[in-house]
C-alpha positions in Angstrom: 216.7 190.5 88.3 214.6 189.5 91.2 211.7 191.5 89.7 211.9 189.2 86.7 212.2 192.2 84.3 213.7 190.4 81.3 214.7 193.5 79.3 216.4 195.2 82.3 218.2 192.0 83.3 219.5 191.5 79.8 220.6 195.1 79.5 222.5 195.0 82.8 224.2 191.7 81.8 225.2 193.3 78.5 226.7 196.3 80.3 228.6 194.1 82.7 230.0 192.2 79.8 231.1 195.4 78.1 232.8 196.5 81.4 234.6 193.1 81.7 235.6 193.3 78.0 237.1 196.8 78.7 239.0 195.5 81.7 240.7 192.7 79.7 241.3 194.8 76.6 244.8 195.8 75.8 248.1 194.4 76.9 247.3 193.7 80.6 244.1 193.2 82.5 243.3 196.0 84.9 240.5 197.2 87.1 238.6 200.1 85.6 238.3 203.4 87.5 234.9 205.0 88.0 235.7 207.4 85.0 236.5 204.3 82.8 233.2 202.7 83.8 231.3 205.9 83.0 233.0 206.0 79.7 231.9 202.4 78.9 228.3 203.2 80.0 228.3 206.3 77.8 229.6 204.4 74.9 227.0 201.6 75.3 224.2 204.2 75.6 225.4 205.9 72.4 225.4 202.6 70.6 221.8 202.0 71.6 220.7 205.5 70.5 222.5 205.1 67.1 220.9 201.6 66.7 217.4 203.1 67.4 217.9 205.7 64.7 219.0 203.1 62.3 216.0 200.9 63.1 213.7 204.0 62.6 215.3 204.6 59.2 214.7 201.0 58.3 211.0 201.2 59.4 211.5 198.8 62.4 209.8 200.7 65.2 209.6 197.7 67.5 213.3 197.2 67.5 213.9 200.9 67.8 211.7 201.0 70.9 213.7 198.2 72.5 217.0 200.0 71.8 215.6 203.2 73.3 214.5 201.4 76.4 217.9 199.9 76.8 219.5 203.3 76.4 217.1 204.7 79.1 218.1 201.8 81.5 221.8 202.6 80.9 221.2 206.3 81.4 220.0 205.6 84.9 223.6 204.7 85.8 225.2 207.8 84.2 225.7 211.2 85.8 223.1 213.9 85.1 223.6 215.1 81.5 224.8 218.6 80.9 222.5 221.2 79.3 223.5 223.1 76.2 223.9 226.2 78.3 226.2 224.4 80.7 228.3 223.2 77.8 228.5 226.7 76.3 229.5 228.2 79.6 232.2 225.5 80.3 233.7 225.9 76.8 233.7 229.7 77.1 235.5 229.5 80.5 238.0 227.0 79.2 238.9 229.2 76.2 239.3 232.1 78.5 241.4 230.2 81.0 243.7 228.8 78.2 243.9 232.2 76.6 243.4 230.7 73.1 240.5 232.9 72.0 242.6 234.6 69.3 244.1 231.4 67.9 241.0 230.4 66.0 240.4 226.9 65.0 244.0 225.9 65.5 243.3 225.7 69.3 240.5 223.0 69.0 242.8 220.3 70.2 243.9 222.2 73.3 240.4 223.2 74.2 238.9 219.7 73.6 241.8 218.2 75.7 240.9 220.5 78.6 237.1 220.1 78.3 236.7 216.4 77.6 237.6 215.1 81.1 235.1 217.6 82.6 232.2 216.4 80.5 233.0 212.7 80.3 229.7 210.7 80.5 227.7 213.9 80.9 227.8 215.3 77.3 228.2 213.9 73.8 231.6 214.6 72.4 230.1 215.8 69.1 228.0 218.5 70.7 231.0 219.7 72.8 233.2 219.7 69.6 230.6 221.7 67.7 230.4 224.2 70.5 234.2 224.6 70.7 234.3 225.1 66.9 231.5 227.7 67.1 233.2 229.7 69.9 236.6 229.6 68.3 235.5 230.7 64.9 
């Protein structure tokens, strides 16, 4: 804010508002854990990436660029993203540890339940889910 970077300041204010909203959501106000904050940041980043794609589809490159810049600012505060190879390895290890390799697609819920906390904020849930489906089928 001291550097007078308008876009960065507005993005950080927006993220702080999202965190505050998450704190007061639900029945009782509570302080968020670090994992909860990472989840909010990941969600806000995903919203910006989806908005950028929508603006691209609508032939609005200036707005898409703004959304991508906001997503990049948010990404600075997230843990290092996992590579596809790391996701593949983690899913394979989890399937082996749970012993559900022969259960087929019926085991998706168990595998996703075990993998999701390990990848929170570091990998997109859709990419993890597709890898779980691929390895279980």
